[in-house]
Every structure is written in C-alpha cells, then in structure tokens.
N, C-alpha and C positions, 0 to 999 in steps of 0.2 A: 359624186356621190356613188355611180354606179361602179368604178374601179374600188373602193374602197370596201364595199356590199362582199364583192368577189375574193378579197385578199382576205376578210374576215371568213368566209366560208371555207377557203382552203388554208388555212392557217396552220392546223394542227395535221392536215391530210395526210403526208408523207414524212412526217419526223422519224428522225432515226432513235433507238434505243441509244440510250447512255451506255459508257462503257462498264459502269456499275451493273445496269440491270442486265445486260448480256453476261457479265460473270456471275451473277446470282444464278441464273439460270442454268448455267454449267453442273453446279452445287447441289448435290441428291437432297441437302434439306431444303429447300425451294421449289423441288420440283413440282410440276403441276400446278403451278400458281398462276393466276390469270394475270394479263397485264396491269390491271388495275391494283392488283395484291402484291408483283413485283415493284410496283412503283410505291405501295405502303412501304415495304423492305428498304428499297432505296432510301427514303425520308427518313429510317430508324440507325443506318449504318454510319460508322463513324469510320473516316480516312486517316488511316496513319501511315507514316513515312519512316523508314529505318536506312542508316546508314551500314555499309560492310562491316561486318563484327559487332554491331548494336543488339545489346539483346533486347528479345521482345518481349519474355518471361522468363521467369527462373523456377526450375526445380523446386519446387514443394512452398512455391509463394500461392498467394490465395487467388483461385480462378474467379474471374469475372464474364466470361463468355469465349467464343470462338472468333477465329479469325478466318479471312479468305484471302487469298493471292491476288491483287490486280495484277500486279508485276513484280520481279526478282524472284530470289529465291529463298528459303528458309530450312533453316539446319535445326532438325529436333533430336537430342542429345540426353543422356543421363548424366554425364560427370560433369561437374562446375569448373575444373581449370582446364583452358584449350588444349594444350598439351596431352592432355589424357581423355579428352574426347572421343567417344566413340559413336558415329553418327549413325543413328537408328533410322531416318528419312532424311530424303534432301526433298522439297515440294515446292512445285515452280506454281505457273499462272494458273488459275482454275481451281487449286487443292485448297484443301480447307483443315484446320486444325481446333482442338481446343475445345471441340464440341462438348463434352461431357461437363464443362462448366457453364453450360446453360442449363442442365439439370439441378446440380449440387452444389454444394458450399466447401466441398473438399480443395484441397491444394492441389497444383500442379501436379503430377506425375514424371515429368520430364521438362525439359528446358527447350527453348526456343532461339535460335540467333539467326539475323539476317545474315546470309552468305555472299550478299550483293547490294545493292540498293534496292530497295524494297517497298513497295506500295500497298498495303493491306486494309479491306476493311475489315472493322471491329463490329461484332453483331452480341451484345452486351445482356445479362439476364436481365437486369432492370428494364430494356427495352422490349423482351419477349414477356415479360408479367404482364410490362405496360398494355402490349398489343394485345394479350388475352382478356385482358378487361374492355379493352375499346373494340374489340374485333373478335371477340371468340373462335367464329368460324377460321378465320385466316392462322391466328394463334395455334388451334387444333390441328389445322393443317401442316402448320409447319413440326409443331408436337410428334404428330406422326409419324411425319419423314425422318425426322431426330431419331424416334424409335427405329425405326427401317435401318438408318446408317450405323447405329450401334448394334443392331443384333447382326447385321452381316458382318461388322469388324470383329465382333465375339464370335461368329463361328469362324473366319478367318484365323484368329487367336487359337480357338479349339485343336482345328485343323493341324496348326503349325504343331501345338503341345503334342499332339497325338503320333505325328511324324517324330519328334524327336524323341519320344518316348519310345517308338520303334525301334529309332536309329540306336537308342543306348542299350536296349536291351539286347540288340541282336551283337553289340560290341561285347557287351559283358558272357555271351556266351562261347 
C-alpha cells in the first residue's frame, strides 16, 4: 500500500510537455498563457499531415483558421500553377500562418503548399469562438495577442511600402 501511495503522489511530478505545447509556447498568439491554458489550447488544436507538394489551402478559398508548423516546410504564394509560383515566404518549425482567418470570413489572400512532409496544428475559428464562450479570460488573451501579431505585421508591411515608394521616387528623378 505504501508503494502505491508514493507512486500516486509523484505521478505527474516531472512530466515533460508535449511537442504541441512546446510549439504553442513559441507562437506569439499564445504567448503569456499559463500551463493550464496551454493545455486547454492543446485540446482544441487539430493535427494535420501533408505530403510534399500537397495543397494546404488555395488562394481565394474560404478561410477557417490558422496553422502552426510542428515539422516540415510550407511555401506561401499567389500564383495557382506550380511553374508560375513566386514564393512569398517559406515557413518552417514553429512558424504560423493564416491567422487573419480567426477574425473574419474573408477568403484566403494567398495559397499554402507543403514543400516537404509537414505536420501542422490547426486552430480554427469555431474553436476560438467556443473557447470565448467557455473561458472568456483565455479567449480574450488569445485575441489580444492576435491583435498584437496583426499590428506588428501591418507595421512591417507599411515600412516595406514606404521603402518601395522611396525607391520608386528616386528612380523616376
């Protein structure tokens, strides 16, 4: 009886975090979440696997949520045909994409394809809305983080546009 008691006391003492939780901790959308909150998010995400060249989503397809890369590589591009593709970004472990779809019902602005065997976590709009109803504090933390991510990306885009405009105005002189 004594051994059974000690094994129960130390059952969860030094458990390691799952690969999913470790990856979620790297994503700014989930930064600052407590271990219990990360576990709640882990229970909501969906694992997806893709083979090299497999389409994750097409440009102009309905957006349903964001993806986080557990392993592999994903290419983001605008053109539909492989021979015409101009890759906008190549993303890998811990990177995320599609986060705007958590907020609106708009279509995808770009396409995503697995550049190699890839494992993704999907965090979808219905899951976020369900979380907001069941645990408003956690849902709002995620929304605030999401707003920060989007504002950072918007600022970077504005900087790039400003630089491009300056470059064009110097070329025309």
